[in-house]
Each structure stands twice: as structure tokens, then as C-alpha cells.
Biotite code that builds the C-alpha atoms (Angstrom):
import biotite.structure as struc

atoms = struc.array([
    struc.Atom([-44.982, -16.691, 63.101], chain_id="A", res_id=1, res_name="MET", atom_name="CA", element="C"),
    struc.Atom([-48.299, -15.955, 61.267], chain_id="A", res_id=2, res_name="TRP", atom_name="CA", element="C"),
    struc.Atom([-46.345, -13.710, 58.892], chain_id="A", res_id=3, res_name="SER", atom_name="CA", element="C"),
    struc.Atom([-44.018, -16.573, 57.972], chain_id="A", res_id=4, res_name="ARG", atom_name="CA", element="C"),
    struc.Atom([-46.952, -18.895, 57.494], chain_id="A", res_id=5, res_name="PHE", atom_name="CA", element="C"),
    struc.Atom([-48.781, -16.400, 55.205], chain_id="A", res_id=6, res_name="ILE", atom_name="CA", element="C"),
    struc.Atom([-45.510, -15.780, 53.245], chain_id="A", res_id=7, res_name="LEU", atom_name="CA", element="C"),
    struc.Atom([-45.097, -19.607, 52.783], chain_id="A", res_id=8, res_name="ALA", atom_name="CA", element="C"),
    struc.Atom([-48.657, -19.956, 51.499], chain_id="A", res_id=9, res_name="VAL", atom_name="CA", element="C"),
    struc.Atom([-48.196, -17.030, 49.075], chain_id="A", res_id=10, res_name="LEU", atom_name="CA", element="C"),
    struc.Atom([-44.941, -18.474, 47.721], chain_id="A", res_id=11, res_name="LEU", atom_name="CA", element="C"),
    struc.Atom([-46.564, -21.891, 47.364], chain_id="A", res_id=12, res_name="LEU", atom_name="CA", element="C"),
    struc.Atom([-49.415, -20.309, 45.410], chain_id="A", res_id=13, res_name="GLY", atom_name="CA", element="C"),
    struc.Atom([-46.970, -18.445, 43.163], chain_id="A", res_id=14, res_name="CYS", atom_name="CA", element="C"),
    struc.Atom([-45.010, -21.644, 42.478], chain_id="A", res_id=15, res_name="THR", atom_name="CA", element="C"),
    struc.Atom([-48.193, -23.559, 41.668], chain_id="A", res_id=16, res_name="THR", atom_name="CA", element="C"),
    struc.Atom([-49.426, -20.820, 39.385], chain_id="A", res_id=17, res_name="THR", atom_name="CA", element="C"),
    struc.Atom([-46.038, -20.615, 37.601], chain_id="A", res_id=18, res_name="ALA", atom_name="CA", element="C"),
    struc.Atom([-46.014, -24.389, 37.114], chain_id="A", res_id=19, res_name="GLY", atom_name="CA", element="C"),
    struc.Atom([-49.558, -24.309, 35.648], chain_id="A", res_id=20, res_name="ALA", atom_name="CA", element="C"),
    struc.Atom([-48.602, -21.406, 33.418], chain_id="A", res_id=21, res_name="ALA", atom_name="CA", element="C"),
    struc.Atom([-45.995, -23.590, 31.741], chain_id="A", res_id=22, res_name="GLN", atom_name="CA", element="C"),
    struc.Atom([-48.604, -25.953, 30.332], chain_id="A", res_id=23, res_name="SER", atom_name="CA", element="C"),
    struc.Atom([-48.992, -25.613, 26.530], chain_id="A", res_id=24, res_name="LEU", atom_name="CA", element="C"),
    struc.Atom([-52.238, -26.224, 24.631], chain_id="A", res_id=25, res_name="SER", atom_name="CA", element="C"),
    struc.Atom([-51.581, -26.975, 20.976], chain_id="A", res_id=26, res_name="LEU", atom_name="CA", element="C"),
    struc.Atom([-53.692, -27.673, 17.999], chain_id="A", res_id=27, res_name="ARG", atom_name="CA", element="C"),
    struc.Atom([-52.713, -29.850, 14.963], chain_id="A", res_id=28, res_name="VAL", atom_name="CA", element="C"),
    struc.Atom([-52.058, -27.887, 11.867], chain_id="A", res_id=29, res_name="ASP", atom_name="CA", element="C"),
    struc.Atom([-53.673, -29.903, 9.011], chain_id="A", res_id=30, res_name="PRO", atom_name="CA", element="C"),
    struc.Atom([-51.827, -27.894, 6.375], chain_id="A", res_id=31, res_name="ALA", atom_name="CA", element="C"),
    struc.Atom([-48.497, -29.085, 7.801], chain_id="A", res_id=32, res_name="ARG", atom_name="CA", element="C"),
    struc.Atom([-49.433, -32.598, 9.089], chain_id="A", res_id=33, res_name="SER", atom_name="CA", element="C"),
    struc.Atom([-50.066, -35.977, 7.524], chain_id="A", res_id=34, res_name="THR", atom_name="CA", element="C"),
    struc.Atom([-51.332, -39.358, 8.701], chain_id="A", res_id=35, res_name="LEU", atom_name="CA", element="C"),
    struc.Atom([-50.766, -42.301, 6.426], chain_id="A", res_id=36, res_name="SER", atom_name="CA", element="C"),
    struc.Atom([-50.917, -46.044, 6.268], chain_id="A", res_id=37, res_name="TYR", atom_name="CA", element="C"),
    struc.Atom([-48.894, -48.569, 4.281], chain_id="A", res_id=38, res_name="THR", atom_name="CA", element="C"),
    struc.Atom([-50.525, -51.797, 3.228], chain_id="A", res_id=39, res_name="GLY", atom_name="CA", element="C"),
    struc.Atom([-49.091, -54.747, 1.343], chain_id="A", res_id=40, res_name="SER", atom_name="CA", element="C"),
    struc.Atom([-50.081, -57.676, -0.866], chain_id="A", res_id=41, res_name="SER", atom_name="CA", element="C"),
    struc.Atom([-48.015, -60.415, -2.490], chain_id="A", res_id=42, res_name="VAL", atom_name="CA", element="C"),
    struc.Atom([-47.843, -58.194, -5.545], chain_id="A", res_id=43, res_name="LEU", atom_name="CA", element="C"),
    struc.Atom([-46.840, -54.822, -4.056], chain_id="A", res_id=44, res_name="HIS", atom_name="CA", element="C"),
    struc.Atom([-47.210, -52.357, -1.234], chain_id="A", res_id=45, res_name="SER", atom_name="CA", element="C"),
    struc.Atom([-48.842, -48.943, -1.264], chain_id="A", res_id=46, res_name="TRP", atom_name="CA", element="C"),
    struc.Atom([-49.407, -45.905, 0.947], chain_id="A", res_id=47, res_name="THR", atom_name="CA", element="C"),
    struc.Atom([-52.619, -44.028, 1.607], chain_id="A", res_id=48, res_name="GLY", atom_name="CA", element="C"),
    struc.Atom([-52.180, -40.483, 3.023], chain_id="A", res_id=49, res_name="THR", atom_name="CA", element="C"),
    struc.Atom([-54.577, -38.076, 4.712], chain_id="A", res_id=50, res_name="SER", atom_name="CA", element="C"),
    struc.Atom([-53.802, -34.399, 4.803], chain_id="A", res_id=51, res_name="ASP", atom_name="CA", element="C"),
    struc.Atom([-56.684, -33.809, 7.129], chain_id="A", res_id=52, res_name="GLN", atom_name="CA", element="C"),
    struc.Atom([-55.576, -34.815, 10.594], chain_id="A", res_id=53, res_name="PRO", atom_name="CA", element="C"),
    struc.Atom([-56.933, -32.787, 13.505], chain_id="A", res_id=54, res_name="THR", atom_name="CA", element="C"),
    struc.Atom([-56.242, -32.945, 17.195], chain_id="A", res_id=55, res_name="GLY", atom_name="CA", element="C"),
    struc.Atom([-55.019, -31.315, 20.389], chain_id="A", res_id=56, res_name="THR", atom_name="CA", element="C"),
    struc.Atom([-51.977, -31.664, 22.630], chain_id="A", res_id=57, res_name="LEU", atom_name="CA", element="C"),
    struc.Atom([-51.634, -30.375, 26.138], chain_id="A", res_id=58, res_name="THR", atom_name="CA", element="C"),
    struc.Atom([-48.389, -30.772, 28.079], chain_id="A", res_id=59, res_name="PHE", atom_name="CA", element="C"),
    struc.Atom([-45.728, -29.158, 30.214], chain_id="A", res_id=60, res_name="ASP", atom_name="CA", element="C"),
    struc.Atom([-42.641, -28.620, 28.026], chain_id="A", res_id=61, res_name="PRO", atom_name="CA", element="C"),
    struc.Atom([-40.387, -29.221, 31.098], chain_id="A", res_id=62, res_name="VAL", atom_name="CA", element="C"),
    struc.Atom([-42.227, -32.516, 32.057], chain_id="A", res_id=63, res_name="ASP", atom_name="CA", element="C"),
    struc.Atom([-43.980, -34.006, 28.953], chain_id="A", res_id=64, res_name="PRO", atom_name="CA", element="C"),
    struc.Atom([-44.998, -37.062, 30.963], chain_id="A", res_id=65, res_name="SER", atom_name="CA", element="C"),
    struc.Atom([-48.227, -35.279, 31.821], chain_id="A", res_id=66, res_name="THR", atom_name="CA", element="C"),
    struc.Atom([-49.177, -34.923, 28.106], chain_id="A", res_id=67, res_name="ALA", atom_name="CA", element="C"),
    struc.Atom([-52.740, -35.477, 26.887], chain_id="A", res_id=68, res_name="ALA", atom_name="CA", element="C"),
    struc.Atom([-52.860, -36.114, 23.100], chain_id="A", res_id=69, res_name="ILE", atom_name="CA", element="C"),
    struc.Atom([-55.697, -36.864, 20.714], chain_id="A", res_id=70, res_name="THR", atom_name="CA", element="C"),
    struc.Atom([-55.313, -37.106, 16.911], chain_id="A", res_id=71, res_name="ILE", atom_name="CA", element="C"),
    struc.Atom([-58.013, -37.965, 14.395], chain_id="A", res_id=72, res_name="ALA", atom_name="CA", element="C"),
    struc.Atom([-58.493, -38.154, 10.700], chain_id="A", res_id=73, res_name="ALA", atom_name="CA", element="C"),
    struc.Atom([-61.529, -38.905, 8.437], chain_id="A", res_id=74, res_name="PRO", atom_name="CA", element="C"),
    struc.Atom([-61.112, -42.436, 6.972], chain_id="A", res_id=75, res_name="VAL", atom_name="CA", element="C"),
    struc.Atom([-62.482, -41.231, 3.617], chain_id="A", res_id=76, res_name="ALA", atom_name="CA", element="C"),
    struc.Atom([-59.615, -38.709, 3.385], chain_id="A", res_id=77, res_name="SER", atom_name="CA", element="C"),
    struc.Atom([-56.903, -41.325, 2.796], chain_id="A", res_id=78, res_name="PHE", atom_name="CA", element="C"),
    struc.Atom([-55.714, -41.261, -0.829], chain_id="A", res_id=79, res_name="ASP", atom_name="CA", element="C"),
    struc.Atom([-53.510, -44.031, -2.206], chain_id="A", res_id=80, res_name="SER", atom_name="CA", element="C"),
    struc.Atom([-53.467, -42.697, -5.734], chain_id="A", res_id=81, res_name="GLY", atom_name="CA", element="C"),
    struc.Atom([-55.712, -45.550, -6.864], chain_id="A", res_id=82, res_name="ASN", atom_name="CA", element="C"),
    struc.Atom([-59.459, -44.794, -6.633], chain_id="A", res_id=83, res_name="GLY", atom_name="CA", element="C"),
    struc.Atom([-60.533, -48.419, -6.866], chain_id="A", res_id=84, res_name="ARG", atom_name="CA", element="C"),
    struc.Atom([-58.293, -49.474, -4.023], chain_id="A", res_id=85, res_name="ARG", atom_name="CA", element="C"),
    struc.Atom([-59.444, -46.524, -1.921], chain_id="A", res_id=86, res_name="ASP", atom_name="CA", element="C"),
    struc.Atom([-63.064, -47.420, -2.513], chain_id="A", res_id=87, res_name="ARG", atom_name="CA", element="C"),
    struc.Atom([-62.435, -50.995, -1.303], chain_id="A", res_id=88, res_name="LYS", atom_name="CA", element="C"),
    struc.Atom([-60.705, -49.696, 1.801], chain_id="A", res_id=89, res_name="MET", atom_name="CA", element="C"),
    struc.Atom([-63.597, -47.356, 2.531], chain_id="A", res_id=90, res_name="ARG", atom_name="CA", element="C"),
    struc.Atom([-66.060, -50.257, 1.996], chain_id="A", res_id=91, res_name="ASP", atom_name="CA", element="C"),
    struc.Atom([-64.241, -52.597, 4.472], chain_id="A", res_id=92, res_name="VAL", atom_name="CA", element="C"),
    struc.Atom([-63.775, -49.927, 7.061], chain_id="A", res_id=93, res_name="THR", atom_name="CA", element="C"),
    struc.Atom([-67.524, -48.845, 6.693], chain_id="A", res_id=94, res_name="GLU", atom_name="CA", element="C"),
    struc.Atom([-66.774, -45.132, 6.591], chain_id="A", res_id=95, res_name="VAL", atom_name="CA", element="C"),
    struc.Atom([-70.491, -44.281, 6.732], chain_id="A", res_id=96, res_name="GLU", atom_name="CA", element="C"),
    struc.Atom([-70.786, -45.951, 10.197], chain_id="A", res_id=97, res_name="ARG", atom_name="CA", element="C"),
    struc.Atom([-67.259, -45.235, 11.403], chain_id="A", res_id=98, res_name="PHE", atom_name="CA", element="C"),
    struc.Atom([-66.042, -42.003, 9.720], chain_id="A", res_id=99, res_name="PRO", atom_name="CA", element="C"),
    struc.Atom([-62.927, -41.326, 11.724], chain_id="A", res_id=100, res_name="ALA", atom_name="CA", element="C"),
    struc.Atom([-59.826, -43.074, 12.927], chain_id="A", res_id=101, res_name="VAL", atom_name="CA", element="C"),
    struc.Atom([-58.656, -41.728, 16.340], chain_id="A", res_id=102, res_name="THR", atom_name="CA", element="C"),
    struc.Atom([-55.588, -42.093, 18.551], chain_id="A", res_id=103, res_name="VAL", atom_name="CA", element="C"),
    struc.Atom([-55.851, -41.057, 22.218], chain_id="A", res_id=104, res_name="ALA", atom_name="CA", element="C"),
    struc.Atom([-52.658, -41.259, 24.220], chain_id="A", res_id=105, res_name="MET", atom_name="CA", element="C"),
    struc.Atom([-52.992, -42.081, 27.943], chain_id="A", res_id=106, res_name="ARG", atom_name="CA", element="C"),
    struc.Atom([-49.385, -41.940, 29.070], chain_id="A", res_id=107, res_name="SER", atom_name="CA", element="C"),
    struc.Atom([-46.084, -40.593, 27.938], chain_id="A", res_id=108, res_name="VAL", atom_name="CA", element="C"),
    struc.Atom([-42.668, -42.006, 29.002], chain_id="A", res_id=109, res_name="ARG", atom_name="CA", element="C"),
    struc.Atom([-39.898, -39.646, 28.138], chain_id="A", res_id=110, res_name="VAL", atom_name="CA", element="C"),
    struc.Atom([-36.931, -41.590, 26.752], chain_id="A", res_id=111, res_name="GLU", atom_name="CA", element="C"),
    struc.Atom([-34.949, -38.472, 25.978], chain_id="A", res_id=112, res_name="ARG", atom_name="CA", element="C"),
    struc.Atom([-35.833, -34.709, 26.164], chain_id="A", res_id=113, res_name="TRP", atom_name="CA", element="C"),
    struc.Atom([-32.923, -32.269, 25.868], chain_id="A", res_id=114, res_name="GLU", atom_name="CA", element="C"),
    struc.Atom([-32.789, -28.516, 25.483], chain_id="A", res_id=115, res_name="GLU", atom_name="CA", element="C"),
    struc.Atom([-30.270, -26.812, 23.209], chain_id="A", res_id=116, res_name="GLU", atom_name="CA", element="C"),
    struc.Atom([-30.317, -23.192, 22.051], chain_id="A", res_id=117, res_name="GLN", atom_name="CA", element="C"),
    struc.Atom([-33.922, -22.683, 23.154], chain_id="A", res_id=118, res_name="GLY", atom_name="CA", element="C"),
    struc.Atom([-35.160, -25.817, 21.303], chain_id="A", res_id=119, res_name="ARG", atom_name="CA", element="C"),
    struc.Atom([-36.254, -29.063, 22.983], chain_id="A", res_id=120, res_name="ARG", atom_name="CA", element="C"),
    struc.Atom([-35.995, -32.375, 21.235], chain_id="A", res_id=121, res_name="ARG", atom_name="CA", element="C"),
    struc.Atom([-36.158, -36.034, 22.167], chain_id="A", res_id=122, res_name="GLY", atom_name="CA", element="C"),
    struc.Atom([-37.957, -39.306, 21.966], chain_id="A", res_id=123, res_name="ARG", atom_name="CA", element="C"),
    struc.Atom([-41.175, -40.200, 23.740], chain_id="A", res_id=124, res_name="TRP", atom_name="CA", element="C"),
    struc.Atom([-42.856, -43.587, 24.227], chain_id="A", res_id=125, res_name="ARG", atom_name="CA", element="C"),
    struc.Atom([-46.590, -42.983, 23.961], chain_id="A", res_id=126, res_name="LEU", atom_name="CA", element="C"),
    struc.Atom([-49.232, -45.480, 25.092], chain_id="A", res_id=127, res_name="ARG", atom_name="CA", element="C"),
    struc.Atom([-52.892, -45.124, 24.448], chain_id="A", res_id=128, res_name="GLY", atom_name="CA", element="C"),
    struc.Atom([-55.785, -46.320, 22.303], chain_id="A", res_id=129, res_name="ASP", atom_name="CA", element="C"),
    struc.Atom([-56.424, -46.527, 18.578], chain_id="A", res_id=130, res_name="LEU", atom_name="CA", element="C"),
    struc.Atom([-60.021, -46.566, 17.427], chain_id="A", res_id=131, res_name="THR", atom_name="CA", element="C"),
    struc.Atom([-60.623, -47.871, 13.936], chain_id="A", res_id=132, res_name="LEU", atom_name="CA", element="C"),
    struc.Atom([-63.790, -49.331, 12.516], chain_id="A", res_id=133, res_name="HIS", atom_name="CA", element="C"),
    struc.Atom([-65.489, -48.714, 15.874], chain_id="A", res_id=134, res_name="GLY", atom_name="CA", element="C"),
    struc.Atom([-63.049, -51.017, 17.639], chain_id="A", res_id=135, res_name="VAL", atom_name="CA", element="C"),
    struc.Atom([-60.566, -49.653, 20.237], chain_id="A", res_id=136, res_name="THR", atom_name="CA", element="C"),
    struc.Atom([-57.305, -51.388, 20.880], chain_id="A", res_id=137, res_name="ARG", atom_name="CA", element="C"),
    struc.Atom([-54.198, -50.429, 22.859], chain_id="A", res_id=138, res_name="PRO", atom_name="CA", element="C"),
    struc.Atom([-51.260, -48.966, 20.936], chain_id="A", res_id=139, res_name="VAL", atom_name="CA", element="C"),
    struc.Atom([-47.634, -48.108, 21.776], chain_id="A", res_id=140, res_name="GLU", atom_name="CA", element="C"),
    struc.Atom([-45.801, -45.578, 19.719], chain_id="A", res_id=141, res_name="VAL", atom_name="CA", element="C"),
    struc.Atom([-42.265, -44.197, 19.691], chain_id="A", res_id=142, res_name="MET", atom_name="CA", element="C"),
    struc.Atom([-42.192, -40.611, 18.462], chain_id="A", res_id=143, res_name="ALA", atom_name="CA", element="C"),
    struc.Atom([-39.376, -38.196, 17.695], chain_id="A", res_id=144, res_name="ASP", atom_name="CA", element="C"),
    struc.Atom([-40.514, -34.869, 19.072], chain_id="A", res_id=145, res_name="VAL", atom_name="CA", element="C"),
    struc.Atom([-39.264, -31.339, 18.786], chain_id="A", res_id=146, res_name="SER", atom_name="CA", element="C"),
    struc.Atom([-40.447, -28.107, 20.368], chain_id="A", res_id=147, res_name="LEU", atom_name="CA", element="C"),
    struc.Atom([-39.280, -24.689, 19.223], chain_id="A", res_id=148, res_name="SER", atom_name="CA", element="C"),
    struc.Atom([-40.985, -21.331, 19.826], chain_id="A", res_id=149, res_name="ASN", atom_name="CA", element="C"),
    struc.Atom([-44.152, -23.038, 20.998], chain_id="A", res_id=150, res_name="GLY", atom_name="CA", element="C"),
    struc.Atom([-44.448, -25.177, 17.809], chain_id="A", res_id=151, res_name="VAL", atom_name="CA", element="C"),
    struc.Atom([-44.252, -28.968, 18.259], chain_id="A", res_id=152, res_name="LEU", atom_name="CA", element="C"),
    struc.Atom([-43.422, -31.515, 15.541], chain_id="A", res_id=153, res_name="THR", atom_name="CA", element="C"),
    struc.Atom([-43.643, -35.251, 16.041], chain_id="A", res_id=154, res_name="ALA", atom_name="CA", element="C"),
    struc.Atom([-43.003, -38.179, 13.812], chain_id="A", res_id=155, res_name="GLU", atom_name="CA", element="C"),
    struc.Atom([-43.301, -41.891, 14.241], chain_id="A", res_id=156, res_name="GLY", atom_name="CA", element="C"),
    struc.Atom([-44.961, -45.073, 13.117], chain_id="A", res_id=157, res_name="SER", atom_name="CA", element="C"),
    struc.Atom([-46.739, -48.172, 14.604], chain_id="A", res_id=158, res_name="PHE", atom_name="CA", element="C"),
    struc.Atom([-48.194, -51.426, 13.340], chain_id="A", res_id=159, res_name="PRO", atom_name="CA", element="C"),
    struc.Atom([-51.956, -52.028, 13.259], chain_id="A", res_id=160, res_name="VAL", atom_name="CA", element="C"),
    struc.Atom([-53.730, -55.384, 12.786], chain_id="A", res_id=161, res_name="SER", atom_name="CA", element="C"),
    struc.Atom([-56.855, -55.088, 10.536], chain_id="A", res_id=162, res_name="LEU", atom_name="CA", element="C"),
    struc.Atom([-58.165, -58.378, 12.022], chain_id="A", res_id=163, res_name="THR", atom_name="CA", element="C"),
    struc.Atom([-57.911, -56.945, 15.590], chain_id="A", res_id=164, res_name="ALA", atom_name="CA", element="C"),
    struc.Atom([-60.088, -54.101, 14.445], chain_id="A", res_id=165, res_name="HIS", atom_name="CA", element="C"),
    struc.Atom([-62.552, -56.367, 12.716], chain_id="A", res_id=166, res_name="GLN", atom_name="CA", element="C"),
    struc.Atom([-61.712, -54.917, 9.297], chain_id="A", res_id=167, res_name="VAL", atom_name="CA", element="C"),
    struc.Atom([-62.151, -57.318, 6.367], chain_id="A", res_id=168, res_name="GLY", atom_name="CA", element="C"),
    struc.Atom([-59.083, -57.670, 4.231], chain_id="A", res_id=169, res_name="ARG", atom_name="CA", element="C"),
    struc.Atom([-59.706, -56.537, 0.642], chain_id="A", res_id=170, res_name="PRO", atom_name="CA", element="C"),
    struc.Atom([-58.649, -58.855, -2.121], chain_id="A", res_id=171, res_name="ARG", atom_name="CA", element="C"),
    struc.Atom([-56.346, -57.875, -4.945], chain_id="A", res_id=172, res_name="LEU", atom_name="CA", element="C"),
    struc.Atom([-56.520, -60.305, -7.796], chain_id="A", res_id=173, res_name="VAL", atom_name="CA", element="C"),
    struc.Atom([-58.155, -62.754, -5.517], chain_id="A", res_id=174, res_name="GLY", atom_name="CA", element="C"),
    struc.Atom([-55.561, -62.608, -2.811], chain_id="A", res_id=175, res_name="ILE", atom_name="CA", element="C"),
    struc.Atom([-56.313, -60.778, 0.509], chain_id="A", res_id=176, res_name="PRO", atom_name="CA", element="C"),
    struc.Atom([-53.958, -57.983, 1.423], chain_id="A", res_id=177, res_name="ILE", atom_name="CA", element="C"),
    struc.Atom([-51.679, -58.479, 4.467], chain_id="A", res_id=178, res_name="GLY", atom_name="CA", element="C"),
    struc.Atom([-53.252, -58.229, 7.935], chain_id="A", res_id=179, res_name="ASP", atom_name="CA", element="C"),
    struc.Atom([-50.746, -55.680, 9.249], chain_id="A", res_id=180, res_name="GLU", atom_name="CA", element="C"),
    struc.Atom([-50.624, -52.101, 8.056], chain_id="A", res_id=181, res_name="ILE", atom_name="CA", element="C"),
    struc.Atom([-48.078, -49.508, 9.246], chain_id="A", res_id=182, res_name="THR", atom_name="CA", element="C"),
    struc.Atom([-49.462, -46.179, 10.408], chain_id="A", res_id=183, res_name="VAL", atom_name="CA", element="C"),
    struc.Atom([-47.136, -43.220, 10.100], chain_id="A", res_id=184, res_name="ARG", atom_name="CA", element="C"),
    struc.Atom([-47.648, -39.688, 11.391], chain_id="A", res_id=185, res_name="PHE", atom_name="CA", element="C"),
    struc.Atom([-45.892, -36.385, 10.814], chain_id="A", res_id=186, res_name="ALA", atom_name="CA", element="C"),
    struc.Atom([-47.643, -33.808, 13.028], chain_id="A", res_id=187, res_name="ILE", atom_name="CA", element="C"),
    struc.Atom([-47.043, -30.081, 13.432], chain_id="A", res_id=188, res_name="THR", atom_name="CA", element="C"),
    struc.Atom([-49.036, -28.365, 16.195], chain_id="A", res_id=189, res_name="ALA", atom_name="CA", element="C"),
    struc.Atom([-49.302, -24.627, 17.021], chain_id="A", res_id=190, res_name="HIS", atom_name="CA", element="C"),
    struc.Atom([-50.464, -22.992, 20.222], chain_id="A", res_id=191, res_name="PRO", atom_name="CA", element="C"),
    struc.Atom([-54.230, -22.688, 20.362], chain_id="A", res_id=192, res_name="VAL", atom_name="CA", element="C"),
    struc.Atom([-55.324, -19.228, 19.115], chain_id="A", res_id=193, res_name="GLY", atom_name="CA", element="C"),
    struc.Atom([-52.214, -18.587, 17.039], chain_id="A", res_id=194, res_name="SER", atom_name="CA", element="C"),
])
């Protein structure tokens, strides 16, 4: 009887270790990732892009609902191709006081996650917090995600209210820009240490 008990404990320990070994720790590759925002006014719309996002992702590729995700980018790194407009955005977001924009995901709901020829792909609903201008607000994001050979890619977008983050709306020819901007991300992440 004791031998069966010991065998059961050992098997349970092996199963737990195997499950833990499946967890991946990934780091965002800034050279292959972008974070951008699109703003608009009555005259036109524009996009500012940062090629300096950083972050980490930890998850079990079989069960991504356990994922922990944090992505950040320096606010000063967003470039819209218009220096004057970028200076105004840096002024209203007070980059000296609040140098980074950060997204930290608290929960993942897997809408779809299929494996085909050694590659997983699907759609995740992410819920978490966006911190901009020192103000943190909840955010929900739909992301198209792919995992192949340990490399994860994710793309998606979500709306952000400048007013909710206490960001003054710059004026273009005397007219304030729209309150809502659209944040887009295209992230590639590699295993830590690779």
C-alpha cells in the first residue's frame, strides 16, 4: 500500500513539473514590434508610431488563459512625421513627468486557439489596465495571436479616451483634436535568453 502511495506522489510530482515546464517566458523584440496611435481632427487624421516597445509575456501555450503580459513604450518615441504635432503631444502628455505608456493585462479569455502543423494561432480577449499620463484605466483588447517555434506574434487595436486619462486635447488651427485615439500594436516576442 505504501509503495502505491509513494508511486502516486511521484507521478503527481512529475505531472506538475511537466505542466510547469510548458510555461513560456517571452520578451518583446523592439526591432520587430511597433506600438502606434491614430488621432483625428476635423481636417485630417494621423498616426504616431513607436518602434521602441518593450515588455514580457509569460503563459502556457496549451492554456493561454494564465498569461501575464506587460507592454510599455516611451511616450517621446512616438513619431507622426510632423515634429510640431509631436511636440504638442509630448507637451500635453507631460513626458517629463510621465515618460512611458504601459499596458498590463490581468486576464485572458481564449476565443480561439488551434494547432496546425506545429503552429498555434487564434484570438484572445485581453483585459487589463492602460496607464497613460499617470492615469490608469481598464482596457479590453481583442488580439490575433500566433505561436510558432517559441516565437509569438500578436496584433490588435483598442480605443483610448484622452479625457479619461486627463490629457489635454491639442488644438490644430484652433480646433481641438478628437477625444478618442486608436492604439494599435504589432508585437513579436522571443523566448527570454534567445
